[in-house]
Predicted model as a PDB file, atoms N, CA, C, CB and O in Angstrom, pLDDT in the B-factor column:
MODEL        1                                                                  
ATOM      1  N   MET A   1     217.720 120.126  63.216  1.00 59.00           N  
ATOM      2  CA  MET A   1     218.856 120.517  62.967  1.00 59.00           C  
ATOM      3  C   MET A   1     219.717 121.552  62.168  1.00 59.00           C  
ATOM      4  CB  MET A   1     219.068 119.775  62.768  1.00 59.00           C  
ATOM      5  O   MET A   1     220.913 121.828  62.261  1.00 59.00           O  
ATOM      6  N   THR A   2     218.529 122.134  61.186  1.00 78.00           N  
ATOM      7  CA  THR A   2     218.542 123.023  60.302  1.00 78.00           C  
ATOM      8  C   THR A   2     219.793 124.274  60.854  1.00 78.00           C  
ATOM      9  CB  THR A   2     216.943 123.501  60.140  1.00 78.00           C  
ATOM     10  O   THR A   2     220.683 124.714  60.126  1.00 78.00           O  
ATOM     11  N   ASP A   3     219.625 124.557  61.899  1.00 95.00           N  
ATOM     12  CA  ASP A   3     220.449 126.040  62.337  1.00 95.00           C  
ATOM     13  C   ASP A   3     222.252 125.391  62.789  1.00 95.00           C  
ATOM     14  CB  ASP A   3     219.385 126.989  64.212  1.00 95.00           C  
ATOM     15  O   ASP A   3     223.050 126.147  63.343  1.00 95.00           O  
ATOM     16  N   TYR A   4     222.501 124.398  62.544  1.00 96.00           N  
ATOM     17  CA  TYR A   4     223.373 123.787  62.467  1.00 96.00           C  
ATOM     18  C   TYR A   4     224.210 123.562  61.524  1.00 96.00           C  
ATOM     19  CB  TYR A   4     223.091 123.120  62.749  1.00 96.00           C  
ATOM     20  O   TYR A   4     223.500 123.184  60.592  1.00 96.00           O  
ATOM     21  N   ILE A   5     225.363 123.559  61.158  1.00 96.00           N  
ATOM     22  CA  ILE A   5     226.206 123.210  60.002  1.00 96.00           C  
ATOM     23  C   ILE A   5     227.335 122.439  60.354  1.00 96.00           C  
ATOM     24  CB  ILE A   5     226.665 124.361  59.305  1.00 96.00           C  
ATOM     25  O   ILE A   5     227.967 122.683  61.382  1.00 96.00           O  
ATOM     26  N   LYS A   6     227.720 121.274  59.362  1.00 96.00           N  
ATOM     27  CA  LYS A   6     228.696 120.320  59.634  1.00 96.00           C  
ATOM     28  C   LYS A   6     230.213 120.935  59.525  1.00 96.00           C  
ATOM     29  CB  LYS A   6     228.468 119.145  58.655  1.00 96.00           C  
ATOM     30  O   LYS A   6     230.586 121.016  58.354  1.00 96.00           O  
ATOM     31  N   VAL A   7     230.905 121.260  60.229  1.00 97.00           N  
ATOM     32  CA  VAL A   7     232.397 121.509  60.256  1.00 97.00           C  
ATOM     33  C   VAL A   7     233.835 120.493  60.335  1.00 97.00           C  
ATOM     34  CB  VAL A   7     232.439 122.247  61.320  1.00 97.00           C  
ATOM     35  O   VAL A   7     235.030 120.750  60.186  1.00 97.00           O  
ATOM     36  N   PHE A   8     233.170 119.372  60.607  1.00 96.00           N  
ATOM     37  CA  PHE A   8     234.366 118.451  60.742  1.00 96.00           C  
ATOM     38  C   PHE A   8     234.028 116.711  60.342  1.00 96.00           C  
ATOM     39  CB  PHE A   8     234.877 118.617  62.427  1.00 96.00           C  
ATOM     40  O   PHE A   8     232.862 116.348  60.492  1.00 96.00           O  
ATOM     41  N   GLU A   9     234.703 116.037  60.016  1.00 95.00           N  
ATOM     42  CA  GLU A   9     234.437 114.539  60.032  1.00 95.00           C  
ATOM     43  C   GLU A   9     235.706 113.716  59.664  1.00 95.00           C  
ATOM     44  CB  GLU A   9     233.270 114.178  59.004  1.00 95.00           C  
ATOM     45  O   GLU A   9     236.380 113.833  58.640  1.00 95.00           O  
ATOM     46  N   GLY A  10     235.878 112.944  60.603  1.00 93.00           N  
ATOM     47  CA  GLY A  10     237.207 112.187  60.828  1.00 93.00           C  
ATOM     48  C   GLY A  10     236.929 111.026  62.187  1.00 93.00           C  
ATOM     49  O   GLY A  10     235.989 110.757  62.935  1.00 93.00           O  
ATOM     50  N   ASN A  11     237.850 110.717  62.055  1.00 91.00           N  
ATOM     51  CA  ASN A  11     237.805 109.670  63.336  1.00 91.00           C  
ATOM     52  C   ASN A  11     237.629 110.209  64.377  1.00 91.00           C  
ATOM     53  CB  ASN A  11     238.911 108.887  63.622  1.00 91.00           C  
ATOM     54  O   ASN A  11     237.807 111.424  64.467  1.00 91.00           O  
ATOM     55  N   PHE A  12     237.121 109.242  65.751  1.00 91.00           N  
ATOM     56  CA  PHE A  12     236.673 109.573  66.677  1.00 91.00           C  
ATOM     57  C   PHE A  12     237.715 110.072  67.589  1.00 91.00           C  
ATOM     58  CB  PHE A  12     235.948 108.692  67.043  1.00 91.00           C  
ATOM     59  O   PHE A  12     237.078 110.789  68.361  1.00 91.00           O  
ATOM     60  N   ILE A  13     238.841 110.103  67.912  1.00 93.00           N  
ATOM     61  CA  ILE A  13     239.951 110.564  68.136  1.00 93.00           C  
ATOM     62  C   ILE A  13     240.088 112.030  67.794  1.00 93.00           C  
ATOM     63  CB  ILE A  13     240.790 109.795  67.538  1.00 93.00           C  
ATOM     64  O   ILE A  13     239.973 112.935  68.621  1.00 93.00           O  
ATOM     65  N   ILE A  14     240.270 112.147  66.873  1.00 95.00           N  
ATOM     66  CA  ILE A  14     240.119 113.851  66.488  1.00 95.00           C  
ATOM     67  C   ILE A  14     238.755 114.335  66.248  1.00 95.00           C  
ATOM     68  CB  ILE A  14     240.899 114.273  65.088  1.00 95.00           C  
ATOM     69  O   ILE A  14     238.664 115.488  65.827  1.00 95.00           O  
ATOM     70  N   VAL A  15     237.721 113.691  66.431  1.00 96.00           N  
ATOM     71  CA  VAL A  15     236.441 114.428  66.856  1.00 96.00           C  
ATOM     72  C   VAL A  15     236.312 115.129  67.989  1.00 96.00           C  
ATOM     73  CB  VAL A  15     235.471 113.653  66.953  1.00 96.00           C  
ATOM     74  O   VAL A  15     235.715 116.187  68.191  1.00 96.00           O  
ATOM     75  N   GLN A  16     237.261 114.069  69.098  1.00 96.00           N  
ATOM     76  CA  GLN A  16     236.957 114.350  70.263  1.00 96.00           C  
ATOM     77  C   GLN A  16     237.968 115.410  70.568  1.00 96.00           C  
ATOM     78  CB  GLN A  16     236.907 113.195  71.114  1.00 96.00           C  
ATOM     79  O   GLN A  16     237.525 116.250  71.351  1.00 96.00           O  
ATOM     80  N   LEU A  17     239.029 115.584  70.229  1.00 97.00           N  
ATOM     81  CA  LEU A  17     239.747 116.801  70.005  1.00 97.00           C  
ATOM     82  C   LEU A  17     239.198 118.244  69.523  1.00 97.00           C  
ATOM     83  CB  LEU A  17     240.607 116.438  69.146  1.00 97.00           C  
ATOM     84  O   LEU A  17     239.322 119.315  70.117  1.00 97.00           O  
ATOM     85  N   VAL A  18     238.671 118.035  68.503  1.00 97.00           N  
ATOM     86  CA  VAL A  18     237.499 119.320  67.869  1.00 97.00           C  
ATOM     87  C   VAL A  18     236.672 119.567  69.207  1.00 97.00           C  
ATOM     88  CB  VAL A  18     236.186 118.696  66.336  1.00 97.00           C  
ATOM     89  O   VAL A  18     236.844 120.575  69.893  1.00 97.00           O  
ATOM     90  N   LYS A  19     235.817 118.624  69.501  1.00 97.00           N  
ATOM     91  CA  LYS A  19     234.848 119.007  70.550  1.00 97.00           C  
ATOM     92  C   LYS A  19     235.281 119.539  71.862  1.00 97.00           C  
ATOM     93  CB  LYS A  19     234.095 117.932  70.833  1.00 97.00           C  
ATOM     94  O   LYS A  19     234.548 120.168  72.624  1.00 97.00           O  
ATOM     95  N   THR A  20     237.013 119.126  72.157  1.00 97.00           N  
ATOM     96  CA  THR A  20     237.496 119.633  73.450  1.00 97.00           C  
ATOM     97  C   THR A  20     237.907 121.195  73.127  1.00 97.00           C  
ATOM     98  CB  THR A  20     238.820 118.675  74.041  1.00 97.00           C  
ATOM     99  O   THR A  20     237.730 122.079  73.965  1.00 97.00           O  
ATOM    100  N   ARG A  21     238.409 121.416  71.974  1.00 97.00           N  
ATOM    101  CA  ARG A  21     239.188 122.272  71.679  1.00 97.00           C  
ATOM    102  C   ARG A  21     237.940 123.598  71.510  1.00 97.00           C  
ATOM    103  CB  ARG A  21     240.160 121.750  70.378  1.00 97.00           C  
ATOM    104  O   ARG A  21     238.126 124.688  72.052  1.00 97.00           O  
ATOM    105  N   LEU A  22     236.760 123.317  70.735  1.00 98.00           N  
ATOM    106  CA  LEU A  22     235.812 123.923  70.551  1.00 98.00           C  
ATOM    107  C   LEU A  22     234.836 124.234  71.899  1.00 98.00           C  
ATOM    108  CB  LEU A  22     235.291 123.251  69.545  1.00 98.00           C  
ATOM    109  O   LEU A  22     234.157 125.251  72.039  1.00 98.00           O  
ATOM    110  N   GLU A  23     234.901 123.489  72.533  1.00 98.00           N  
ATOM    111  CA  GLU A  23     234.080 123.717  74.072  1.00 98.00           C  
ATOM    112  C   GLU A  23     235.106 124.906  74.750  1.00 98.00           C  
ATOM    113  CB  GLU A  23     234.036 121.959  75.286  1.00 98.00           C  
ATOM    114  O   GLU A  23     234.603 125.803  75.427  1.00 98.00           O  
ATOM    115  N   ASP A  24     236.664 124.844  74.505  1.00 97.00           N  
ATOM    116  CA  ASP A  24     237.347 125.692  75.228  1.00 97.00           C  
ATOM    117  C   ASP A  24     237.176 127.177  75.199  1.00 97.00           C  
ATOM    118  CB  ASP A  24     238.467 125.430  74.979  1.00 97.00           C  
ATOM    119  O   ASP A  24     237.547 128.013  76.024  1.00 97.00           O  
ATOM    120  N   ILE A  25     236.444 127.346  73.912  1.00 97.00           N  
ATOM    121  CA  ILE A  25     236.536 128.640  73.599  1.00 97.00           C  
ATOM    122  C   ILE A  25     234.785 128.557  73.406  1.00 97.00           C  
ATOM    123  CB  ILE A  25     237.696 129.091  72.208  1.00 97.00           C  
ATOM    124  O   ILE A  25     234.339 129.164  72.433  1.00 97.00           O  
ATOM    125  N   GLY A  26     234.109 128.057  74.021  1.00 97.00           N  
ATOM    126  CA  GLY A  26     232.945 128.642  74.159  1.00 97.00           C  
ATOM    127  C   GLY A  26     231.693 128.135  73.343  1.00 97.00           C  
ATOM    128  O   GLY A  26     230.529 128.497  73.512  1.00 97.00           O  
ATOM    129  N   ILE A  27     232.119 127.317  72.520  1.00 97.00           N  
ATOM    130  CA  ILE A  27     230.911 126.645  71.494  1.00 97.00           C  
ATOM    131  C   ILE A  27     231.035 125.415  71.999  1.00 97.00           C  
ATOM    132  CB  ILE A  27     231.091 126.647  69.724  1.00 97.00           C  
ATOM    133  O   ILE A  27     232.005 124.774  72.404  1.00 97.00           O  
ATOM    134  N   ASN A  28     229.554 125.124  71.882  1.00 96.00           N  
ATOM    135  CA  ASN A  28     229.332 123.567  72.230  1.00 96.00           C  
ATOM    136  C   ASN A  28     228.645 122.613  70.947  1.00 96.00           C  
ATOM    137  CB  ASN A  28     228.219 123.505  73.620  1.00 96.00           C  
ATOM    138  O   ASN A  28     227.458 122.664  70.625  1.00 96.00           O  
ATOM    139  N   PRO A  29     229.694 121.734  70.304  1.00 97.00           N  
ATOM    140  CA  PRO A  29     229.385 121.178  69.231  1.00 97.00           C  
ATOM    141  C   PRO A  29     228.485 120.060  69.472  1.00 97.00           C  
ATOM    142  CB  PRO A  29     230.473 120.860  68.581  1.00 97.00           C  
ATOM    143  O   PRO A  29     228.488 119.636  70.628  1.00 97.00           O  
ATOM    144  N   ILE A  30     227.565 119.379  68.474  1.00 96.00           N  
ATOM    145  CA  ILE A  30     226.943 118.665  68.571  1.00 96.00           C  
ATOM    146  C   ILE A  30     227.627 117.255  67.662  1.00 96.00           C  
ATOM    147  CB  ILE A  30     225.762 119.313  68.322  1.00 96.00           C  
ATOM    148  O   ILE A  30     227.352 117.223  66.463  1.00 96.00           O  
ATOM    149  N   ILE A  31     228.508 116.109  68.243  1.00 96.00           N  
ATOM    150  CA  ILE A  31     228.897 114.812  67.858  1.00 96.00           C  
ATOM    151  C   ILE A  31     227.326 114.035  67.228  1.00 96.00           C  
ATOM    152  CB  ILE A  31     229.666 114.001  69.343  1.00 96.00           C  
ATOM    153  O   ILE A  31     226.320 113.747  67.877  1.00 96.00           O  
ATOM    154  N   LYS A  32     227.612 113.843  65.679  1.00 93.00           N  
ATOM    155  CA  LYS A  32     227.118 112.548  65.329  1.00 93.00           C  
ATOM    156  C   LYS A  32     227.482 111.666  65.176  1.00 93.00           C  
ATOM    157  CB  LYS A  32     226.705 112.407  64.685  1.00 93.00           C  
ATOM    158  O   LYS A  32     228.358 111.675  64.310  1.00 93.00           O  
ATOM    159  N   ASP A  33     227.226 110.477  65.706  1.00 86.00           N  
ATOM    160  CA  ASP A  33     228.038 109.247  65.763  1.00 86.00           C  
ATOM    161  C   ASP A  33     227.139 108.208  65.266  1.00 86.00           C  
ATOM    162  CB  ASP A  33     228.595 108.904  67.200  1.00 86.00           C  
ATOM    163  O   ASP A  33     226.563 107.638  66.193  1.00 86.00           O  
ATOM    164  N   GLU A  34     226.795 107.725  63.971  1.00 75.00           N  
ATOM    165  CA  GLU A  34     226.035 106.841  64.067  1.00 75.00           C  
ATOM    166  C   GLU A  34     226.161 105.600  64.262  1.00 75.00           C  
ATOM    167  CB  GLU A  34     225.567 106.915  63.403  1.00 75.00           C  
ATOM    168  O   GLU A  34     225.202 104.852  64.452  1.00 75.00           O  
ATOM    169  N   ASN A  35     227.684 105.146  64.231  1.00 61.00           N  
ATOM    170  CA  ASN A  35     228.415 103.811  64.923  1.00 61.00           C  
ATOM    171  C   ASN A  35     227.839 103.669  66.225  1.00 61.00           C  
ATOM    172  CB  ASN A  35     230.099 103.917  65.121  1.00 61.00           C  
ATOM    173  O   ASN A  35     226.998 102.798  66.450  1.00 61.00           O  
ATOM    174  N   GLU A  36     228.273 104.540  67.171  1.00 53.00           N  
ATOM    175  CA  GLU A  36     227.640 104.572  68.428  1.00 53.00           C  
ATOM    176  C   GLU A  36     226.590 104.376  68.712  1.00 53.00           C  
ATOM    177  CB  GLU A  36     227.699 105.361  68.896  1.00 53.00           C  
ATOM    178  O   GLU A  36     226.286 103.502  69.524  1.00 53.00           O  
ATOM    179  N   SER A  37     225.467 105.384  67.929  1.00 47.00           N  
ATOM    180  CA  SER A  37     224.157 105.078  68.060  1.00 47.00           C  
ATOM    181  C   SER A  37     223.548 103.766  67.892  1.00 47.00           C  
ATOM    182  CB  SER A  37     223.612 105.788  67.331  1.00 47.00           C  
ATOM    183  O   SER A  37     222.817 103.294  68.762  1.00 47.00           O  
ATOM    184  N   GLY A  38     223.863 103.060  66.635  1.00 49.00           N  
ATOM    185  CA  GLY A  38     223.440 101.933  66.298  1.00 49.00           C  
ATOM    186  C   GLY A  38     224.165 100.794  67.303  1.00 49.00           C  
ATOM    187  O   GLY A  38     223.687  99.717  67.660  1.00 49.00           O  
ATOM    188  N   ARG A  39     225.431 101.361  67.635  1.00 53.00           N  
ATOM    189  CA  ARG A  39     225.443  99.871  68.650  1.00 53.00           C  
ATOM    190  C   ARG A  39     224.961  99.945  69.675  1.00 53.00           C  
ATOM    191  CB  ARG A  39     226.644  99.278  69.092  1.00 53.00           C  
ATOM    192  O   ARG A  39     224.750  98.845  70.186  1.00 53.00           O  
ATOM    193  N   LEU A  40     224.546 101.150  70.492  1.00 55.00           N  
ATOM    194  CA  LEU A  40     223.840 101.310  71.624  1.00 55.00           C  
ATOM    195  C   LEU A  40     221.910 100.780  71.428  1.00 55.00           C  
ATOM    196  CB  LEU A  40     224.151 103.041  71.973  1.00 55.00           C  
ATOM    197  O   LEU A  40     221.157 100.290  72.271  1.00 55.00           O  
ATOM    198  N   GLY A  41     221.744 101.023  70.477  1.00 54.00           N  
ATOM    199  CA  GLY A  41     220.832 100.624  69.854  1.00 54.00           C  
ATOM    200  C   GLY A  41     220.473  98.827  69.483  1.00 54.00           C  
ATOM    201  O   GLY A  41     219.410  98.275  69.196  1.00 54.00           O  
ATOM    202  N   GLY A  42     221.949  98.257  69.654  1.00 58.00           N  
ATOM    203  CA  GLY A  42     221.467  96.961  69.060  1.00 58.00           C  
ATOM    204  C   GLY A  42     221.489  96.466  67.550  1.00 58.00           C  
ATOM    205  O   GLY A  42     221.193  95.369  67.075  1.00 58.00           O  
ATOM    206  N   PHE A  43     222.138  98.157  66.687  1.00 59.00           N  
ATOM    207  CA  PHE A  43     222.139  97.434  64.965  1.00 59.00           C  
ATOM    208  C   PHE A  43     223.619  97.945  64.947  1.00 59.00           C  
ATOM    209  CB  PHE A  43     220.820  98.232  63.373  1.00 59.00           C  
ATOM    210  O   PHE A  43     224.218  98.891  65.458  1.00 59.00           O  
ATOM    211  N   VAL A  44     223.992  96.723  63.995  1.00 60.00           N  
ATOM    212  CA  VAL A  44     225.327  97.002  63.250  1.00 60.00           C  
ATOM    213  C   VAL A  44     225.113  97.281  61.453  1.00 60.00           C  
ATOM    214  CB  VAL A  44     226.373  95.519  63.547  1.00 60.00           C  
ATOM    215  O   VAL A  44     224.490  96.706  60.560  1.00 60.00           O  
ATOM    216  N   HIS A  45     225.975  98.447  61.538  1.00 55.00           N  
ATOM    217  CA  HIS A  45     226.021  99.160  60.277  1.00 55.00           C  
ATOM    218  C   HIS A  45     227.192  98.218  59.656  1.00 55.00           C  
ATOM    219  CB  HIS A  45     226.365 100.919  60.408  1.00 55.00           C  
ATOM    220  O   HIS A  45     228.252  97.858  60.169  1.00 55.00           O  
ATOM    221  N   ASP A  46     226.414  97.829  57.861  1.00 59.00           N  
ATOM    222  CA  ASP A  46     227.344  97.475  57.034  1.00 59.00           C  
ATOM    223  C   ASP A  46     228.569  98.071  56.608  1.00 59.00           C  
ATOM    224  CB  ASP A  46     226.835  97.312  56.219  1.00 59.00           C  
ATOM    225  O   ASP A  46     229.416  97.405  56.014  1.00 59.00           O  
ATOM    226  N   THR A  47     228.723  99.317  56.879  1.00 58.00           N  
ATOM    227  CA  THR A  47     229.533  99.958  56.369  1.00 58.00           C  
ATOM    228  C   THR A  47     230.225 101.040  57.647  1.00 58.00           C  
ATOM    229  CB  THR A  47     228.821 100.546  55.136  1.00 58.00           C  
ATOM    230  O   THR A  47     229.471 102.013  57.673  1.00 58.00           O  
ATOM    231  N   PRO A  48     231.171 101.202  58.526  1.00 62.00           N  
ATOM    232  CA  PRO A  48     231.388 101.817  59.276  1.00 62.00           C  
ATOM    233  C   PRO A  48     231.175 103.547  58.719  1.00 62.00           C  
ATOM    234  CB  PRO A  48     232.582 101.253  59.709  1.00 62.00           C  
ATOM    235  O   PRO A  48     231.575 103.975  57.636  1.00 62.00           O  
ATOM    236  N   ARG A  49     230.515 104.270  59.676  1.00 74.00           N  
ATOM    237  CA  ARG A  49     230.159 105.553  59.524  1.00 74.00           C  
ATOM    238  C   ARG A  49     231.256 106.397  60.177  1.00 74.00           C  
ATOM    239  CB  ARG A  49     228.801 105.787  60.079  1.00 74.00           C  
ATOM    240  O   ARG A  49     231.848 105.833  61.098  1.00 74.00           O  
ATOM    241  N   VAL A  50     231.668 107.739  59.851  1.00 89.00           N  
ATOM    242  CA  VAL A  50     232.507 108.771  60.393  1.00 89.00           C  
ATOM    243  C   VAL A  50     231.784 109.572  61.055  1.00 89.00           C  
ATOM    244  CB  VAL A  50     233.230 109.476  59.518  1.00 89.00           C  
ATOM    245  O   VAL A  50     230.746 109.879  60.469  1.00 89.00           O  
ATOM    246  N   PRO A  51     231.971 110.135  62.287  1.00 94.00           N  
ATOM    247  CA  PRO A  51     231.701 110.507  63.511  1.00 94.00           C  
ATOM    248  C   PRO A  51     231.776 112.060  62.442  1.00 94.00           C  
ATOM    249  CB  PRO A  51     232.846 109.994  65.045  1.00 94.00           C  
ATOM    250  O   PRO A  51     232.501 112.259  61.468  1.00 94.00           O  
ATOM    251  N   GLN A  52     230.719 112.999  63.082  1.00 95.00           N  
ATOM    252  CA  GLN A  52     230.905 114.273  62.258  1.00 95.00           C  
ATOM    253  C   GLN A  52     230.221 115.373  63.614  1.00 95.00           C  
ATOM    254  CB  GLN A  52     229.846 114.221  60.430  1.00 95.00           C  
ATOM    255  O   GLN A  52     229.430 114.923  64.443  1.00 95.00           O  
ATOM    256  N   VAL A  53     230.696 116.825  63.625  1.00 97.00           N  
ATOM    257  CA  VAL A  53     231.070 117.558  64.198  1.00 97.00           C  
ATOM    258  C   VAL A  53     230.157 118.669  63.455  1.00 97.00           C  
ATOM    259  CB  VAL A  53     232.466 117.517  64.293  1.00 97.00           C  
ATOM    260  O   VAL A  53     230.217 118.904  62.248  1.00 97.00           O  
ATOM    261  N   PHE A  54     229.231 119.366  64.454  1.00 97.00           N  
ATOM    262  CA  PHE A  54     228.442 120.197  63.955  1.00 97.00           C  
ATOM    263  C   PHE A  54     228.196 121.473  64.888  1.00 97.00           C  
ATOM    264  CB  PHE A  54     227.303 119.479  63.635  1.00 97.00           C  
ATOM    265  O   PHE A  54     228.008 121.353  66.099  1.00 97.00           O  
ATOM    266  N   VAL A  55     228.213 122.798  64.176  1.00 98.00           N  
ATOM    267  CA  VAL A  55     228.031 123.790  65.252  1.00 98.00           C  
ATOM    268  C   VAL A  55     226.655 124.471  64.796  1.00 98.00           C  
ATOM    269  CB  VAL A  55     229.363 124.897  65.385  1.00 98.00           C  
ATOM    270  O   VAL A  55     225.935 123.920  63.963  1.00 98.00           O  
ATOM    271  N   HIS A  56     226.390 125.458  65.271  1.00 97.00           N  
ATOM    272  CA  HIS A  56     225.334 126.522  65.054  1.00 97.00           C  
ATOM    273  C   HIS A  56     226.155 127.472  64.075  1.00 97.00           C  
ATOM    274  CB  HIS A  56     224.777 127.320  66.554  1.00 97.00           C  
ATOM    275  O   HIS A  56     227.314 127.703  63.732  1.00 97.00           O  
ATOM    276  N   GLU A  57     225.054 127.817  63.871  1.00 96.00           N  
ATOM    277  CA  GLU A  57     225.431 128.087  62.080  1.00 96.00           C  
ATOM    278  C   GLU A  57     225.975 130.256  62.697  1.00 96.00           C  
ATOM    279  CB  GLU A  57     222.989 127.771  60.337  1.00 96.00           C  
ATOM    280  O   GLU A  57     226.471 131.079  61.927  1.00 96.00           O  
ATOM    281  N   SER A  58     225.728 130.434  63.763  1.00 97.00           N  
ATOM    282  CA  SER A  58     226.554 131.812  64.605  1.00 97.00           C  
ATOM    283  C   SER A  58     227.763 131.445  64.642  1.00 97.00           C  
ATOM    284  CB  SER A  58     226.159 132.216  66.212  1.00 97.00           C  
ATOM    285  O   SER A  58     228.585 132.329  64.402  1.00 97.00           O  
ATOM    286  N   GLU A  59     228.258 130.123  64.930  1.00 97.00           N  
ATOM    287  CA  GLU A  59     229.418 129.928  65.383  1.00 97.00           C  
ATOM    288  C   GLU A  59     230.165 129.428  64.568  1.00 97.00           C  
ATOM    289  CB  GLU A  59     229.448 129.339  66.334  1.00 97.00           C  
ATOM    290  O   GLU A  59     231.106 128.826  65.084  1.00 97.00           O  
ATOM    291  N   VAL A  60     230.117 129.430  62.887  1.00 97.00           N  
ATOM    292  CA  VAL A  60     230.924 128.757  62.325  1.00 97.00           C  
ATOM    293  C   VAL A  60     232.336 129.610  61.871  1.00 97.00           C  
ATOM    294  CB  VAL A  60     230.162 128.162  61.297  1.00 97.00           C  
ATOM    295  O   VAL A  60     233.392 129.085  61.518  1.00 97.00           O  
ATOM    296  N   GLU A  61     232.105 130.810  61.960  1.00 97.00           N  
ATOM    297  CA  GLU A  61     233.192 131.671  61.481  1.00 97.00           C  
ATOM    298  C   GLU A  61     234.389 131.400  62.522  1.00 97.00           C  
ATOM    299  CB  GLU A  61     232.716 133.300  61.419  1.00 97.00           C  
ATOM    300  O   GLU A  61     235.579 131.232  62.255  1.00 97.00           O  
ATOM    301  N   LYS A  62     233.641 131.402  64.015  1.00 97.00           N  
ATOM    302  CA  LYS A  62     234.975 131.408  65.282  1.00 97.00           C  
ATOM    303  C   LYS A  62     235.305 129.920  65.478  1.00 97.00           C  
ATOM    304  CB  LYS A  62     234.456 132.124  67.054  1.00 97.00           C  
ATOM    305  O   LYS A  62     236.088 129.584  66.367  1.00 97.00           O  
ATOM    306  N   ALA A  63     234.723 129.021  64.665  1.00 98.00           N  
ATOM    307  CA  ALA A  63     235.023 127.253  64.551  1.00 98.00           C  
ATOM    308  C   ALA A  63     236.234 126.873  63.518  1.00 98.00           C  
ATOM    309  CB  ALA A  63     233.500 126.352  63.864  1.00 98.00           C  
ATOM    310  O   ALA A  63     237.189 126.137  63.768  1.00 98.00           O  
ATOM    311  N   ILE A  64     235.946 127.585  62.253  1.00 97.00           N  
ATOM    312  CA  ILE A  64     236.733 127.375  61.510  1.00 97.00           C  
ATOM    313  C   ILE A  64     238.110 127.271  61.753  1.00 97.00           C  
ATOM    314  CB  ILE A  64     236.511 128.020  60.836  1.00 97.00           C  
ATOM    315  O   ILE A  64     238.678 126.218  61.465  1.00 97.00           O  
ATOM    316  N   PRO A  65     238.849 128.389  62.333  1.00 97.00           N  
ATOM    317  CA  PRO A  65     240.088 128.588  62.685  1.00 97.00           C  
ATOM    318  C   PRO A  65     240.811 127.074  63.668  1.00 97.00           C  
ATOM    319  CB  PRO A  65     239.978 130.081  63.529  1.00 97.00           C  
ATOM    320  O   PRO A  65     241.803 126.383  63.437  1.00 97.00           O  
ATOM    321  N   ILE A  66     240.015 127.033  64.534  1.00 97.00           N  
ATOM    322  CA  ILE A  66     240.174 125.906  65.389  1.00 97.00           C  
ATOM    323  C   ILE A  66     240.091 124.548  64.798  1.00 97.00           C  
ATOM    324  CB  ILE A  66     239.245 125.985  66.375  1.00 97.00           C  
ATOM    325  O   ILE A  66     240.950 123.698  65.030  1.00 97.00           O  
ATOM    326  N   ILE A  67     239.202 124.365  64.138  1.00 96.00           N  
ATOM    327  CA  ILE A  67     239.322 123.154  62.834  1.00 96.00           C  
ATOM    328  C   ILE A  67     240.851 123.046  62.199  1.00 96.00           C  
ATOM    329  CB  ILE A  67     238.198 123.641  61.366  1.00 96.00           C  
ATOM    330  O   ILE A  67     241.717 122.173  62.258  1.00 96.00           O  
ATOM    331  N   GLU A  68     240.761 124.513  61.481  1.00 97.00           N  
ATOM    332  CA  GLU A  68     241.954 124.077  60.490  1.00 97.00           C  
ATOM    333  C   GLU A  68     243.377 123.839  61.506  1.00 97.00           C  
ATOM    334  CB  GLU A  68     242.258 125.486  59.182  1.00 97.00           C  
ATOM    335  O   GLU A  68     244.111 122.903  61.187  1.00 97.00           O  
ATOM    336  N   ALA A  69     243.772 124.717  62.769  1.00 96.00           N  
ATOM    337  CA  ALA A  69     244.644 124.405  63.205  1.00 96.00           C  
ATOM    338  C   ALA A  69     244.925 122.556  63.521  1.00 96.00           C  
ATOM    339  CB  ALA A  69     244.575 125.316  64.172  1.00 96.00           C  
ATOM    340  O   ALA A  69     245.919 121.831  63.468  1.00 96.00           O  
ATOM    341  N   ILE A  70     243.543 122.354  63.837  1.00 96.00           N  
ATOM    342  CA  ILE A  70     243.714 120.789  64.444  1.00 96.00           C  
ATOM    343  C   ILE A  70     244.228 119.916  63.236  1.00 96.00           C  
ATOM    344  CB  ILE A  70     242.123 120.071  65.061  1.00 96.00           C  
ATOM    345  O   ILE A  70     245.067 119.022  63.350  1.00 96.00           O  
ATOM    346  N   LYS A  71     243.576 120.318  61.995  1.00 94.00           N  
ATOM    347  CA  LYS A  71     243.834 119.687  60.900  1.00 94.00           C  
ATOM    348  C   LYS A  71     245.155 119.527  60.399  1.00 94.00           C  
ATOM    349  CB  LYS A  71     243.184 120.183  60.088  1.00 94.00           C  
ATOM    350  O   LYS A  71     245.445 118.510  59.768  1.00 94.00           O  
ATOM    351  N   ALA A  72     246.308 120.779  60.701  1.00 95.00           N  
ATOM    352  CA  ALA A  72     247.163 120.967  60.202  1.00 95.00           C  
ATOM    353  C   ALA A  72     248.316 120.165  61.242  1.00 95.00           C  
ATOM    354  CB  ALA A  72     247.145 122.361  59.884  1.00 95.00           C  
ATOM    355  O   ALA A  72     249.312 119.574  60.825  1.00 95.00           O  
ATOM    356  N   GLU A  73     247.955 120.290  62.547  1.00 93.00           N  
ATOM    357  CA  GLU A  73     248.706 119.533  64.003  1.00 93.00           C  
ATOM    358  C   GLU A  73     248.623 118.418  63.269  1.00 93.00           C  
ATOM    359  CB  GLU A  73     247.907 119.454  65.750  1.00 93.00           C  
ATOM    360  O   GLU A  73     249.724 118.116  62.809  1.00 93.00           O  
ATOM    361  N   THR A  74     247.273 117.269  62.807  1.00 89.00           N  
ATOM    362  CA  THR A  74     247.106 115.968  63.027  1.00 89.00           C  
ATOM    363  C   THR A  74     247.768 115.512  61.491  1.00 89.00           C  
ATOM    364  CB  THR A  74     245.430 115.540  63.436  1.00 89.00           C  
ATOM    365  O   THR A  74     248.138 114.354  61.299  1.00 89.00           O  
ATOM    366  N   GLU A  75     247.863 116.561  60.445  1.00 84.00           N  
ATOM    367  CA  GLU A  75     248.233 115.918  59.308  1.00 84.00           C  
ATOM    368  C   GLU A  75     249.965 116.171  59.481  1.00 84.00           C  
ATOM    369  CB  GLU A  75     247.403 116.601  57.865  1.00 84.00           C  
ATOM    370  O   GLU A  75     250.695 115.326  58.963  1.00 84.00           O  
ATOM    371  N   ALA A  76     250.304 116.802  59.875  1.00 71.00           N  
ATOM    372  CA  ALA A  76     251.648 117.092  59.982  1.00 71.00           C  
ATOM    373  C   ALA A  76     252.974 115.621  60.320  1.00 71.00           C  
ATOM    374  CB  ALA A  76     251.545 118.233  61.235  1.00 71.00           C  
ATOM    375  O   ALA A  76     254.173 115.882  60.415  1.00 71.00           O  
TER     376      ALA A  76                                                      
ENDMDL                                                                          
END                                                                             
């Protein structure tokens, strides 16, 4: 994942919103959710982990305005 940059981390619902909005403009983000991965593998983390959104480095400039808009919407 060296060509991918973390652009957001937050709760599952907002991460899904970020994912949907990025896909709407042609970006295919990668979601890293260690809680879900561990649960599916039969492991439980002692501390909850926050899902993260990664995009290819060539798409970061296009993704940032979308993420900033979502932050403004959800923090208002």
